[in-house]
OpenMM code with the backbone's topology and positions (N, CA, C; nanometers):
from openmm import Vec3, app, unit

residues = "MET GLN CYS LEU LYS CYS GLY ASN GLU PHE ASP PRO ASP LEU TYR ASP CYS PRO VAL CYS SER GLU VAL ARG LYS HIS SER GLY ARG ILE ASN ARG ILE VAL SER THR VAL GLU ASP ILE LEU ILE VAL LEU PHE LEU GLY VAL MET VAL ILE MET VAL MET LEU GLN VAL LEU MET ARG ASN MET TYR GLN SER GLY ILE MET GLY GLY ASP ASP LEU VAL ARG HIS LEU VAL LEU TRP ILE ALA PHE PHE GLY ALA GLY VAL ALA THR ARG SER ASN ALA HIS VAL ARG MET ASP ALA LEU THR ASN PHE MET PRO GLU ARG LEU LEU LYS TYR SER GLU THR ALA VAL CYS LEU PHE SER PHE ILE ILE SER ALA ILE MET ALA TYR ALA SER VAL LYS PHE VAL TYR ILE GLU TYR GLN SER HIS GLY HIS SER PRO PHE LEU ASN LEU PRO LEU TRP MET LEU GLN SER ILE LEU PRO VAL GLY TYR LEU LEU LEU ALA CYS ARG PHE ALA HIS ASN ALA ILE LEU ARG ILE GLN GLU THR VAL LYS GLY GLY SER GLU CYS LEU PRO GLN".split()
positions = [
    Vec3(3.8031, 0.7291, 4.5811),
    Vec3(3.8866, 0.7384, 4.6989),
    Vec3(3.9082, 0.8857, 4.7302),
    Vec3(3.9183, 0.9168, 4.8612),
    Vec3(3.9397, 1.0540, 4.9034),
    Vec3(4.0827, 1.0721, 4.9524),
    Vec3(4.1464, 1.1791, 4.9070),
    Vec3(4.2833, 1.2111, 4.9480),
    Vec3(4.2829, 1.2530, 5.0941),
    Vec3(4.3758, 1.1981, 5.1713),
    Vec3(4.3859, 1.2326, 5.3130),
    Vec3(4.4444, 1.3720, 5.3331),
    Vec3(4.5189, 1.4219, 5.2344),
    Vec3(4.5828, 1.5522, 5.2494),
    Vec3(4.4890, 1.6670, 5.2149),
    Vec3(4.4222, 1.6575, 5.1003),
    Vec3(4.3432, 1.7718, 5.0541),
    Vec3(4.1932, 1.7455, 5.0512),
    Vec3(4.1503, 1.6204, 5.0701),
    Vec3(4.0085, 1.5884, 5.0704),
    Vec3(3.9487, 1.5707, 4.9317),
    Vec3(4.0310, 1.5793, 4.8280),
    Vec3(3.9846, 1.5659, 4.6905),
    Vec3(3.9469, 1.4201, 4.6614),
    Vec3(3.8349, 1.4008, 4.5922),
    Vec3(3.7966, 1.2668, 4.5469),
    Vec3(3.8728, 1.2367, 4.4179),
    Vec3(3.9314, 1.1147, 4.4080),
    Vec3(4.0022, 1.0768, 4.2860),
    Vec3(3.9905, 0.9272, 4.2632),
    Vec3(4.0249, 0.8858, 4.1417),
    Vec3(4.0153, 0.7458, 4.0998),
    Vec3(4.1118, 0.6605, 4.1829),
    Vec3(4.0639, 0.5513, 4.2456),
    Vec3(4.1527, 0.4689, 4.3285),
    Vec3(4.2622, 0.3979, 4.2490),
    Vec3(4.2485, 0.3896, 4.1156),
    Vec3(4.3520, 0.3267, 4.0334),
    Vec3(4.4762, 0.4146, 4.0226),
    Vec3(4.4597, 0.5454, 4.0469),
    Vec3(4.5735, 0.6367, 4.0434),
    Vec3(4.6560, 0.6190, 4.1698),
    Vec3(4.7861, 0.6314, 4.1574),
    Vec3(4.8732, 0.6164, 4.2740),
    Vec3(4.8643, 0.7371, 4.3661),
    Vec3(4.8633, 0.8570, 4.3081),
    Vec3(4.8605, 0.9810, 4.3854),
    Vec3(4.7368, 1.0615, 4.3514),
    Vec3(4.6985, 1.1449, 4.4458),
    Vec3(4.5915, 1.2409, 4.4223),
    Vec3(4.6393, 1.3398, 4.3154),
    Vec3(4.5607, 1.3648, 4.2115),
    Vec3(4.6064, 1.4578, 4.1063),
    Vec3(4.6323, 1.5993, 4.1576),
    Vec3(4.5542, 1.6467, 4.2551),
    Vec3(4.5727, 1.7819, 4.3077),
    Vec3(4.7036, 1.7896, 4.3853),
    Vec3(4.7244, 1.6943, 4.4781),
    Vec3(4.8457, 1.6961, 4.5605),
    Vec3(4.9713, 1.6711, 4.4768),
    Vec3(4.9623, 1.5813, 4.3791),
    Vec3(5.0806, 1.5541, 4.2971),
    Vec3(5.1145, 1.6745, 4.2098),
    Vec3(5.0143, 1.7518, 4.1699),
    Vec3(5.0391, 1.8739, 4.0924),
    Vec3(5.1086, 1.9775, 4.1804),
    Vec3(5.0629, 1.9902, 4.3046),
    Vec3(5.1279, 2.0824, 4.3990),
    Vec3(5.2717, 2.0385, 4.4212),
    Vec3(5.2933, 1.9078, 4.4344),
    Vec3(5.4272, 1.8550, 4.4590),
    Vec3(5.5203, 1.8814, 4.3404),
    Vec3(5.4661, 1.8748, 4.2176),
    Vec3(5.5478, 1.9024, 4.0982),
    Vec3(5.6009, 2.0448, 4.0991),
    Vec3(5.5194, 2.1391, 4.1468),
    Vec3(5.5569, 2.2804, 4.1456),
    Vec3(5.6365, 2.3224, 4.2688),
    Vec3(5.6648, 2.2295, 4.3578),
    Vec3(5.7275, 2.2672, 4.4836),
    Vec3(5.8805, 2.2738, 4.4772),
    Vec3(5.9407, 2.2331, 4.3707),
    Vec3(6.0855, 2.2418, 4.3582),
    Vec3(6.1547, 2.1101, 4.3917),
    Vec3(6.2723, 2.0935, 4.3351),
    Vec3(6.3454, 1.9674, 4.3486),
    Vec3(6.3888, 1.9391, 4.4930),
    Vec3(6.4422, 2.0397, 4.5600),
    Vec3(6.4890, 2.0201, 4.6977),
    Vec3(6.3716, 1.9835, 4.7879),
    Vec3(6.2593, 2.0527, 4.7697),
    Vec3(6.1412, 2.0238, 4.8497),
    Vec3(6.0917, 1.8809, 4.8266),
    Vec3(6.0955, 1.8350, 4.7019),
    Vec3(6.0538, 1.6970, 4.6712),
    Vec3(6.1484, 1.5957, 4.7340),
    Vec3(6.2781, 1.6241, 4.7321),
    Vec3(6.3762, 1.5327, 4.7927),
    Vec3(6.3545, 1.5265, 4.9444),
    Vec3(6.3392, 1.6426, 5.0080),
    Vec3(6.3162, 1.6462, 5.1528),
    Vec3(6.1859, 1.5743, 5.1867),
    Vec3(6.0834, 1.5940, 5.1067),
    Vec3(5.9549, 1.5270, 5.1302),
    Vec3(5.9686, 1.3760, 5.1196),
    Vec3(6.0420, 1.3289, 5.0210),
    Vec3(6.0623, 1.1856, 5.0045),
    Vec3(6.1423, 1.1280, 5.1212),
    Vec3(6.2462, 1.1976, 5.1633),
    Vec3(6.3265, 1.1524, 5.2774),
    Vec3(6.2406, 1.1487, 5.4031),
    Vec3(6.1586, 1.2512, 5.4230),
    Vec3(6.0670, 1.2539, 5.5380),
    Vec3(5.9767, 1.1315, 5.5388),
    Vec3(5.9145, 1.1056, 5.4253),
    Vec3(5.8217, 0.9927, 5.4157),
    Vec3(5.8916, 0.8601, 5.4435),
    Vec3(6.0101, 0.8428, 5.3871),
    Vec3(6.0856, 0.7184, 5.4075),
    Vec3(6.1252, 0.7026, 5.5544),
    Vec3(6.1741, 0.8105, 5.6162),
    Vec3(6.2172, 0.8023, 5.7557),
    Vec3(6.1002, 0.7759, 5.8507),
    Vec3(5.9853, 0.8344, 5.8222),
    Vec3(5.8679, 0.8067, 5.9065),
    Vec3(5.8346, 0.6586, 5.9025),
    Vec3(5.8307, 0.6014, 5.7833),
    Vec3(5.7986, 0.4589, 5.7700),
    Vec3(5.9060, 0.3739, 5.8369),
    Vec3(6.0321, 0.4062, 5.8145),
    Vec3(6.1422, 0.3304, 5.8728),
    Vec3(6.1399, 0.3367, 6.0260),
    Vec3(6.1290, 0.4570, 6.0812),
    Vec3(6.1306, 0.4719, 6.2268),
    Vec3(6.0068, 0.4100, 6.2912),
    Vec3(5.8929, 0.4230, 6.2256),
    Vec3(5.7717, 0.3613, 6.2798),
    Vec3(5.7850, 0.2092, 6.2806),
    Vec3(5.8416, 0.1535, 6.1735),
    Vec3(5.8650, 0.0090, 6.1678),
    Vec3(5.9605, -0.0371, 6.2763),
    Vec3(6.0716, 0.0349, 6.2948),
    Vec3(6.1690, -0.0005, 6.3991),
    Vec3(6.1033, 0.0091, 6.5367),
    Vec3(6.0224, 0.1125, 6.5570),
    Vec3(5.9575, 0.1311, 6.6853),
    Vec3(5.8598, 0.0166, 6.7150),
    Vec3(5.7794, -0.0213, 6.6178),
    Vec3(5.6830, -0.1303, 6.6372),
    Vec3(5.7560, -0.2617, 6.6639),
    Vec3(5.8596, -0.2890, 6.5870),
    Vec3(5.9358, -0.4130, 6.6069),
    Vec3(6.0023, -0.4135, 6.7442),
    Vec3(6.0588, -0.3001, 6.7851),
    Vec3(6.1250, -0.2920, 6.9157),
    Vec3(6.0254, -0.3170, 7.0287),
    Vec3(5.9071, -0.2573, 7.0204),
    Vec3(5.8067, -0.2767, 7.1248),
    Vec3(5.7605, -0.4227, 7.1272),
    Vec3(5.7382, -0.4808, 7.0099),
    Vec3(5.6970, -0.6219, 7.0046),
    Vec3(5.8047, -0.7124, 7.0637),
    Vec3(5.9300, -0.6881, 7.0307),
    Vec3(6.0391, -0.7678, 7.0867),
    Vec3(6.0475, -0.7519, 7.2385),
    Vec3(6.0293, -0.6299, 7.2864),
    Vec3(6.0318, -0.6057, 7.4308),
    Vec3(5.9220, -0.6866, 7.5009),
    Vec3(5.8013, -0.6836, 7.4464),
    Vec3(5.6889, -0.7565, 7.5074),
    Vec3(5.7162, -0.9061, 7.5054),
    Vec3(5.7605, -0.9579, 7.3904),
    Vec3(5.7876, -1.1016, 7.3802),
    Vec3(5.8994, -1.1442, 7.4752),
    Vec3(6.0064, -1.0689, 7.4797),
    Vec3(6.1190, -1.1064, 7.5656),
    Vec3(6.0827, -1.0974, 7.7138),
    Vec3(6.0026, -1.0002, 7.7507),
    Vec3(5.9636, -0.9887, 7.8915),
    Vec3(5.8700, -1.1027, 7.9316),
    Vec3(5.7818, -1.1433, 7.8401),
    Vec3(5.6888, -1.2509, 7.8715),
    Vec3(5.7543, -1.3892, 7.8655),
    Vec3(5.8481, -1.4071, 7.7753),
    Vec3(5.9079, -1.5389, 7.7569),
    Vec3(6.0357, -1.5585, 7.8380),
    Vec3(6.1178, -1.4561, 7.8477),
    Vec3(6.2495, -1.4712, 7.9108),
    Vec3(6.2679, -1.3851, 8.0354),
    Vec3(6.1655, -1.3126, 8.0770),
    Vec3(6.1707, -1.2247, 8.1930),
    Vec3(6.2843, -1.1218, 8.1857),
    Vec3(6.3202, -1.0815, 8.0665),
    Vec3(6.4163, -0.9728, 8.0464),
    Vec3(6.3815, -0.9024, 7.9157),
    Vec3(6.4303, -0.7827, 7.9017),
    Vec3(6.4027, -0.7072, 7.7798),
    Vec3(6.5317, -0.6660, 7.7121),
    Vec3(6.5188, -0.5841, 7.6129),
    Vec3(6.6354, -0.5306, 7.5425),
    Vec3(6.6847, -0.4101, 7.6209),
    Vec3(6.8098, -0.4111, 7.6593),
    Vec3(6.8652, -0.3016, 7.7376),
    Vec3(6.8580, -0.1711, 7.6574),
    Vec3(6.7883, -0.0737, 7.7131),
    Vec3(6.7757, 0.0565, 7.6483),
    Vec3(6.6680, 0.0614, 7.5414),
    Vec3(6.5936, -0.0456, 7.5248),
    Vec3(6.4895, -0.0486, 7.4218),
    Vec3(6.3821, 0.0558, 7.4447),
    Vec3(6.3406, 0.0715, 7.5699),
    Vec3(6.2388, 0.1721, 7.6019),
    Vec3(6.2898, 0.3127, 7.5722),
    Vec3(6.4162, 0.3370, 7.6032),
    Vec3(6.4770, 0.4668, 7.5753),
    Vec3(6.4799, 0.4951, 7.4250),
    Vec3(6.5152, 0.3939, 7.3469),
    Vec3(6.5164, 0.4100, 7.2012),
    Vec3(6.3766, 0.4402, 7.1486),
    Vec3(6.2757, 0.3701, 7.1995),
    Vec3(6.1381, 0.3928, 7.1546),
    Vec3(6.0944, 0.5353, 7.1881),
    Vec3(6.1289, 0.5844, 7.3061),
    Vec3(6.0948, 0.7236, 7.3429),
    Vec3(6.1569, 0.8231, 7.2456),
    Vec3(6.2809, 0.7998, 7.2075),
    Vec3(6.3452, 0.8916, 7.1136),
    Vec3(6.2875, 0.8765, 6.9724),
    Vec3(6.2512, 0.7560, 6.9349),
    Vec3(6.1887, 0.7369, 6.8029),
    Vec3(6.0541, 0.8085, 6.7946),
    Vec3(5.9810, 0.8130, 6.9061),
    Vec3(5.8551, 0.8878, 6.9075),
    Vec3(5.8815, 1.0350, 6.8776),
    Vec3(5.9889, 1.0902, 6.9338),
    Vec3(6.0262, 1.2284, 6.9031),
    Vec3(6.0538, 1.2472, 6.7540),
    Vec3(6.1318, 1.1565, 6.6968),
    Vec3(6.1661, 1.1661, 6.5552),
    Vec3(6.0412, 1.1575, 6.4683),
    Vec3(5.9548, 1.0623, 6.4987),
    Vec3(5.8322, 1.0463, 6.4194),
    Vec3(5.7422, 1.1689, 6.4351),
    Vec3(5.7334, 1.2222, 6.5560),
    Vec3(5.6498, 1.3405, 6.5793),
    Vec3(5.6984, 1.4601, 6.4980),
    Vec3(5.8293, 1.4827, 6.4953),
    Vec3(5.8805, 1.5975, 6.4200),
    Vec3(5.8665, 1.5776, 6.2692),
    Vec3(5.8948, 1.4581, 6.2212),
    Vec3(5.8759, 1.4355, 6.0779),
    Vec3(5.7282, 1.4402, 6.0407),
    Vec3(5.6417, 1.3919, 6.1299),
    Vec3(5.4972, 1.4013, 6.1060),
    Vec3(5.4506, 1.5458, 6.1035),
    Vec3(5.5065, 1.6278, 6.1929),
    Vec3(5.4733, 1.7707, 6.1919),
    Vec3(5.5203, 1.8353, 6.0613),
    Vec3(5.6365, 1.7915, 6.0111),
    Vec3(5.6848, 1.8430, 5.8826),
    Vec3(5.5916, 1.8055, 5.7684),
    Vec3(5.5416, 1.6823, 5.7702),
    Vec3(5.4476, 1.6380, 5.6665),
    Vec3(5.3173, 1.7164, 5.6770),
    Vec3(5.2681, 1.7366, 5.7998),
    Vec3(5.1446, 1.8134, 5.8180),
    Vec3(5.1620, 1.9575, 5.7706),
    Vec3(5.2765, 2.0166, 5.7990),
    Vec3(5.3022, 2.1534, 5.7552),
    Vec3(5.3190, 2.1590, 5.6037),
    Vec3(5.3843, 2.0576, 5.5477),
    Vec3(5.4032, 2.0510, 5.4026),
    Vec3(5.2698, 2.0519, 5.3304),
    Vec3(5.1730, 1.9760, 5.3815),
    Vec3(5.0440, 1.9670, 5.3145),
    Vec3(4.9415, 2.0637, 5.3732),
    Vec3(4.9876, 2.1537, 5.4619),
    Vec3(4.9018, 2.2544, 5.5238),
    Vec3(4.7856, 2.1892, 5.5990),
    Vec3(4.8142, 2.0775, 5.6658),
    Vec3(4.7122, 2.0038, 5.7399),
    Vec3(4.7414, 2.0050, 5.8893),
    Vec3(4.8221, 2.1004, 5.9356),
    Vec3(4.8571, 2.1063, 6.0765),
    Vec3(4.7399, 2.1608, 6.1575),
    Vec3(4.7460, 2.1393, 6.2870),
    Vec3(4.6398, 2.1839, 6.3765),
    Vec3(4.6394, 2.3361, 6.3785),
    Vec3(4.5208, 2.3910, 6.3712),
    Vec3(4.5078, 2.5364, 6.3751),
    Vec3(4.3775, 2.5745, 6.4441),
    Vec3(4.3767, 2.6919, 6.4993),
    Vec3(4.2548, 2.7446, 6.5594),
    Vec3(4.1883, 2.8321, 6.4549),
    Vec3(4.0741, 2.7891, 6.4093),
    Vec3(4.0124, 2.8614, 6.2984),
    Vec3(3.8762, 2.9197, 6.3327),
    Vec3(3.8533, 2.9521, 6.4591),
    Vec3(3.7249, 3.0104, 6.4976),
    Vec3(3.7019, 3.1439, 6.4256),
    Vec3(3.8071, 3.2255, 6.4178),
    Vec3(3.7921, 3.3551, 6.3509),
    Vec3(3.7935, 3.3432, 6.1990),
    Vec3(3.8740, 3.2504, 6.1471),
    Vec3(3.8870, 3.2416, 6.0015),
    Vec3(3.7598, 3.1912, 5.9348),
    Vec3(3.6732, 3.1238, 6.0089),
    Vec3(3.5463, 3.0786, 5.9503),
    Vec3(3.4550, 3.1951, 5.9146),
    Vec3(3.4736, 3.3077, 5.9817),
    Vec3(3.3875, 3.4235, 5.9591),
    Vec3(3.4572, 3.5362, 5.8830),
    Vec3(3.5821, 3.5137, 5.8432),
    Vec3(3.6595, 3.6164, 5.7741),
    Vec3(3.6250, 3.6194, 5.6252),
    Vec3(3.6234, 3.7385, 5.5682),
    Vec3(3.6062, 3.7463, 5.4227),
    Vec3(3.7274, 3.6845, 5.3512),
    Vec3(3.7066, 3.6351, 5.2332),
    Vec3(3.8116, 3.5661, 5.1568),
    Vec3(3.9355, 3.6535, 5.1387),
    Vec3(3.9153, 3.7824, 5.1159),
    Vec3(4.0282, 3.8726, 5.0937),
    Vec3(4.1175, 3.8816, 5.2180),
    Vec3(4.0568, 3.8920, 5.3358),
    Vec3(4.1335, 3.9000, 5.4598),
    Vec3(4.1926, 3.7649, 5.4990),
    Vec3(4.1272, 3.6578, 5.4578),
    Vec3(4.1732, 3.5232, 5.4922),
    Vec3(4.3127, 3.4966, 5.4351),
    Vec3(4.3392, 3.5450, 5.3135),
    Vec3(4.4708, 3.5268, 5.2520),
    Vec3(4.5801, 3.5949, 5.3351),
    Vec3(4.5520, 3.7160, 5.3802),
    Vec3(4.6501, 3.7884, 5.4615),
    Vec3(4.6675, 3.7231, 5.5983),
    Vec3(4.5585, 3.6765, 5.6529),
    Vec3(4.5628, 3.6087, 5.7831),
    Vec3(4.6472, 3.4815, 5.7757),
    Vec3(4.6273, 3.4012, 5.6724),
    Vec3(4.7041, 3.2773, 5.6572),
    Vec3(4.8527, 3.3060, 5.6358),
    Vec3(4.8826, 3.4117, 5.5627),
    Vec3(5.0220, 3.4513, 5.5436),
    Vec3(5.0841, 3.4941, 5.6763),
    Vec3(5.0108, 3.5728, 5.7538),
    Vec3(5.0612, 3.6181, 5.8843),
    Vec3(5.0827, 3.4995, 5.9784),
    Vec3(4.9920, 3.4027, 5.9769),
    Vec3(5.0069, 3.2835, 6.0620),
    Vec3(5.1306, 3.2043, 6.0203),
    Vec3(5.1526, 3.1900, 5.8898),
    Vec3(5.2722, 3.1185, 5.8423),
    Vec3(5.3995, 3.1908, 5.8854),
    Vec3(5.4018, 3.3228, 5.8741),
    Vec3(5.5201, 3.3997, 5.9138),
    Vec3(5.5426, 3.3920, 6.0649),
    Vec3(5.4354, 3.4016, 6.1436),
    Vec3(5.4477, 3.3905, 6.2886),
    Vec3(5.4978, 3.2503, 6.3267),
    Vec3(5.4432, 3.1477, 6.2631),
    Vec3(5.4860, 3.0101, 6.2909),
    Vec3(5.6320, 2.9894, 6.2513),
    Vec3(5.6740, 3.0536, 6.1426),
    Vec3(5.8150, 3.0487, 6.1024),
    Vec3(5.9044, 3.1071, 6.2111),
    Vec3(5.8657, 3.2229, 6.2636),
    Vec3(5.9470, 3.2893, 6.3665),
    Vec3(5.9564, 3.2026, 6.4923),
    Vec3(5.8443, 3.1479, 6.5362),
    Vec3(5.8440, 3.0638, 6.6563),
    Vec3(5.9283, 2.9383, 6.6331),
    Vec3(5.9145, 2.8754, 6.5167),
    Vec3(5.9931, 2.7551, 6.4866),
    Vec3(6.1422, 2.7866, 6.4805),
    Vec3(6.1776, 2.9019, 6.4254),
    Vec3(6.3193, 2.9409, 6.4190),
    Vec3(6.3749, 2.9655, 6.5591),
    Vec3(6.2969, 3.0289, 6.6453),
    Vec3(6.3407, 3.0505, 6.7840),
    Vec3(6.3588, 2.9169, 6.8550),
    Vec3(6.2648, 2.8260, 6.8353),
    Vec3(6.2741, 2.6937, 6.8976),
    Vec3(6.3938, 2.6156, 6.8428),
    Vec3(6.4240, 2.6318, 6.7144),
    Vec3(6.5414, 2.5653, 6.6559),
    Vec3(6.6682, 2.6159, 6.7237),
    Vec3(6.6767, 2.7466, 6.7425),
    Vec3(6.7929, 2.8046, 6.8093),
    Vec3(6.8061, 2.7520, 6.9525),
    Vec3(6.6963, 2.7529, 7.0270),
    Vec3(6.6993, 2.7055, 7.1653),
    Vec3(6.7347, 2.5569, 7.1722),
    Vec3(6.6843, 2.4787, 7.0792),
    Vec3(6.7128, 2.3348, 7.0827),
    Vec3(6.8572, 2.3051, 7.0413),
    Vec3(6.9181, 2.3896, 6.9589),
    Vec3(7.0606, 2.3735, 6.9288),
    Vec3(7.1413, 2.3908, 7.0569),
    Vec3(7.1056, 2.4902, 7.1356),
    Vec3(7.1745, 2.5111, 7.2629),
    Vec3(7.1537, 2.3921, 7.3565),
    Vec3(7.0318, 2.3385, 7.3605),
    Vec3(7.0011, 2.2233, 7.4456),
    Vec3(7.0827, 2.1009, 7.4035),
    Vec3(7.0859, 2.0729, 7.2739),
    Vec3(7.1602, 1.9561, 7.2248),
    Vec3(7.3102, 1.9757, 7.2479),
    Vec3(7.3587, 2.0986, 7.2376),
    Vec3(7.5002, 2.1245, 7.2642),
    Vec3(7.5346, 2.0965, 7.4107),
    Vec3(7.4452, 2.1339, 7.5001),
    Vec3(7.4665, 2.1036, 7.6428),
    Vec3(7.4697, 1.9525, 7.6627),
    Vec3(7.3813, 1.8821, 7.5961),
    Vec3(7.3795, 1.7354, 7.6062),
    Vec3(7.5075, 1.6759, 7.5474),
    Vec3(7.5577, 1.7373, 7.4407),
    Vec3(7.6824, 1.6924, 7.3794),
    Vec3(7.7985, 1.7083, 7.4782),
    Vec3(7.8002, 1.8203, 7.5496),
    Vec3(7.9076, 1.8455, 7.6461),
    Vec3(7.9002, 1.7533, 7.7671),
    Vec3(7.7814, 1.7032, 7.7990),
    Vec3(7.7669, 1.6172, 7.9174),
    Vec3(7.8097, 1.4733, 7.8891),
    Vec3(7.8297, 1.4372, 7.7639),
    Vec3(7.8758, 1.3044, 7.7232),
    Vec3(7.7823, 1.1928, 7.7697),
    Vec3(7.6513, 1.2217, 7.7768),
    Vec3(7.5536, 1.1195, 7.8151),
    Vec3(7.5339, 1.0185, 7.7031),
    Vec3(7.5090, 0.8935, 7.7402),
    Vec3(7.4878, 0.7871, 7.6422),
    Vec3(7.3604, 0.7104, 7.6751),
    Vec3(7.2951, 0.6636, 7.5711),
    Vec3(7.1771, 0.5796, 7.5859),
    Vec3(7.2230, 0.4368, 7.6138),
    Vec3(7.1478, 0.3625, 7.6941),
    Vec3(7.1854, 0.2226, 7.7178),
    Vec3(7.1763, 0.1373, 7.5901),
    Vec3(7.0963, 0.1815, 7.4922),
    Vec3(7.0825, 0.1049, 7.3685),
    Vec3(7.2006, 0.1333, 7.2764),
    Vec3(7.2836, 0.0369, 7.2551),
    Vec3(7.4017, 0.0455, 7.1680),
    Vec3(7.4987, 0.1563, 7.2081),
    Vec3(7.4843, 0.2065, 7.3297),
    Vec3(7.5731, 0.3102, 7.3812),
    Vec3(7.5759, 0.4340, 7.2911),
    Vec3(7.4591, 0.4662, 7.2320),
    Vec3(7.4488, 0.5827, 7.1437),
    Vec3(7.4541, 0.7111, 7.2248),
    Vec3(7.5247, 0.8131, 7.1763),
    Vec3(7.5259, 0.9418, 7.2468),
    Vec3(7.3855, 1.0038, 7.2477),
    Vec3(7.3451, 1.0565, 7.3627),
    Vec3(7.2117, 1.1156, 7.3743),
    Vec3(7.1937, 1.2354, 7.2820),
    Vec3(7.2993, 1.3127, 7.2617),
    Vec3(7.2870, 1.4297, 7.1746),
    Vec3(7.2500, 1.3877, 7.0330),
    Vec3(7.2966, 1.2707, 6.9923),
    Vec3(7.2653, 1.2228, 6.8584),
    Vec3(7.1166, 1.1863, 6.8476),
    Vec3(7.0647, 1.1229, 6.9525),
    Vec3(6.9231, 1.0872, 6.9526),
    Vec3(6.8345, 1.2116, 6.9627),
    Vec3(6.8831, 1.3148, 7.0305),
    Vec3(6.8053, 1.4366, 7.0489),
    Vec3(6.8284, 1.5404, 6.9389),
    Vec3(6.9119, 1.5083, 6.8438),
    Vec3(6.9402, 1.6027, 6.7352),
    Vec3(6.8180, 1.6305, 6.6494),
    Vec3(6.7129, 1.5507, 6.6637),
    Vec3(6.5907, 1.5778, 6.5886),
    Vec3(6.5271, 1.7088, 6.6328),
    Vec3(6.5528, 1.7515, 6.7541),
    Vec3(6.4913, 1.8765, 6.8016),
    Vec3(6.5299, 1.9961, 6.7139),
    Vec3(6.6592, 2.0282, 6.6988),
    Vec3(6.6905, 2.1409, 6.6104),
    Vec3(6.6588, 2.1119, 6.4640),
    Vec3(6.6821, 1.9884, 6.4215),
    Vec3(6.6535, 1.9533, 6.2815),
    Vec3(6.5037, 1.9655, 6.2547),
    Vec3(6.4234, 1.9135, 6.3465),
    Vec3(6.2785, 1.9190, 6.3297),
    Vec3(6.2249, 2.0606, 6.3281),
    Vec3(6.2706, 2.1414, 6.4230),
    Vec3(6.2242, 2.2806, 6.4256),
    Vec3(6.2730, 2.3584, 6.3039),
    Vec3(6.3939, 2.3299, 6.2584),
    Vec3(6.4437, 2.3953, 6.1377),
    Vec3(6.3612, 2.3541, 6.0156),
    Vec3(6.3271, 2.2257, 6.0083),
    Vec3(6.2417, 2.1765, 5.9003),
    Vec3(6.1063, 2.2466, 5.9029),
    Vec3(6.0481, 2.2585, 6.0219),
    Vec3(5.9194, 2.3277, 6.0330),
    Vec3(5.9324, 2.4745, 5.9929),
    Vec3(6.0407, 2.5393, 6.0357),
    Vec3(6.0613, 2.6795, 6.0001),
    Vec3(6.0704, 2.6952, 5.8484),
    Vec3(6.1443, 2.6056, 5.7841),
    Vec3(6.1558, 2.6113, 5.6374),
    Vec3(6.0214, 2.5877, 5.5701),
    Vec3(5.9449, 2.4925, 5.6216),
    Vec3(5.8123, 2.4639, 5.5642),
    Vec3(5.7190, 2.5843, 5.5810),
    Vec3(5.7190, 2.6441, 5.7004),
    Vec3(5.6325, 2.7611, 5.7208),
    Vec3(5.6767, 2.8781, 5.6335),
    Vec3(5.8069, 2.8972, 5.6178),
    Vec3(5.8561, 3.0039, 5.5298),
    Vec3(5.8145, 2.9770, 5.3859),
    Vec3(5.8262, 2.8515, 5.3432),
    Vec3(5.7856, 2.8141, 5.2075),
    Vec3(5.6367, 2.8390, 5.1878),
    Vec3(5.5551, 2.7987, 5.2862),
    Vec3(5.4107, 2.8213, 5.2761),
    Vec3(5.3784, 2.9706, 5.2732),
    Vec3(5.4511, 3.0508, 5.3511),
    Vec3(5.4280, 3.1951, 5.3509),
    Vec3(5.4627, 3.2548, 5.2146),
    Vec3(5.5733, 3.2114, 5.1580),
    Vec3(5.6126, 3.2608, 5.0250),
    Vec3(5.5075, 3.2236, 4.9209),
    Vec3(5.4585, 3.0987, 4.9270),
    Vec3(5.3538, 3.0563, 4.8335),
    Vec3(5.2276, 3.1403, 4.8510),
    Vec3(5.1925, 3.1705, 4.9734),
    Vec3(5.0728, 3.2510, 4.9991),
    Vec3(5.0909, 3.3943, 4.9493),
    Vec3(5.2107, 3.4476, 4.9655),
    Vec3(5.2372, 3.5828, 4.9141),
    Vec3(5.2295, 3.5821, 4.7616),
    Vec3(5.2892, 3.4809, 4.6984),
    Vec3(5.2812, 3.4701, 4.5524),
    Vec3(5.1367, 3.4567, 4.5071),
    Vec3(5.0598, 3.3768, 4.5798),
    Vec3(4.9192, 3.3550, 4.5448),
    Vec3(4.8405, 3.4844, 4.5583),
    Vec3(4.8720, 3.5636, 4.6613),
    Vec3(4.8029, 3.6904, 4.6815),
    Vec3(4.8372, 3.7885, 4.5699),
    Vec3(4.9645, 3.7912, 4.5301),
    Vec3(5.0077, 3.8832, 4.4238),
    Vec3(4.9498, 3.8416, 4.2898),
    Vec3(4.9554, 3.7099, 4.2601),
    Vec3(4.9068, 3.6595, 4.1311),
    Vec3(4.7554, 3.6507, 4.1254),
    Vec3(4.6931, 3.6302, 4.2426),
    Vec3(4.5465, 3.6203, 4.2448),
    Vec3(4.4945, 3.4806, 4.2203),
    Vec3(4.5804, 3.3798, 4.2112),
    Vec3(4.5357, 3.2415, 4.1920),
    Vec3(4.5754, 3.1572, 4.3105),
    Vec3(4.5340, 3.0287, 4.3068),
    Vec3(4.5685, 2.9398, 4.4191),
    Vec3(4.6236, 2.8083, 4.3694),
    Vec3(4.6808, 2.8074, 4.2482),
    Vec3(4.7284, 2.6809, 4.1917),
    Vec3(4.8552, 2.6291, 4.2558),
    Vec3(4.9295, 2.7146, 4.3265),
    Vec3(5.0559, 2.6695, 4.3838),
    Vec3(5.0472, 2.6438, 4.5333),
    Vec3(4.9278, 2.6556, 4.5905),
    Vec3(4.9143, 2.6380, 4.7345),
    Vec3(4.8787, 2.4953, 4.7715),
    Vec3(4.9375, 2.4442, 4.8800),
    Vec3(4.8891, 2.3177, 4.9337),
    Vec3(4.7520, 2.3399, 4.9947),
    Vec3(4.6638, 2.2466, 4.9773),
    Vec3(4.5259, 2.2615, 5.0273),
    Vec3(4.5148, 2.2202, 5.1697),
] * unit.nanometer
topology = app.Topology()
chain = topology.addChain("A")
for resn in residues:
    res = topology.addResidue(resn, chain)
    for name in ("N", "CA", "C"):
        topology.addAtom(name, app.Element.getBySymbol(name[0]), res)
């Protein structure tokens, strides 16, 4: 079986990829807890989203009505899943990147380039976290509510600052790991 995160071939009888699980062991307790919470929330929100969409389709076809605010809830769940998915991609260093130049870079420069990209991504994510805090605060002041269970919109949109903050922390963590790897000269602590 091939690991979806790092591409390593491993025995299908094993629960986890040995390379990824080794990286996870060295990532620290808080990082492991956040990773586990991320994984659980993605599965939970995806399940709720699928069930909500199925119920909407069935109710519209059978009873000519739907769940009030169901579409709004699904739109917000897509945001939550997208941000947690981005956190998982950043955690395993599998996020989208433009690598036209890095394919031709010498190995020595590649380490510095990856560190610079992580630091730049950290800065952009931190700026976006700040801007989204302001956005959610404006939504909080407007007292808007979703039709689904009368939930406050700011609560549904709180994933924006949380998500960007999570990404900023992940990029900072990856940058620190890359700096350590450059200083030590090994790559045992890096996500692949």
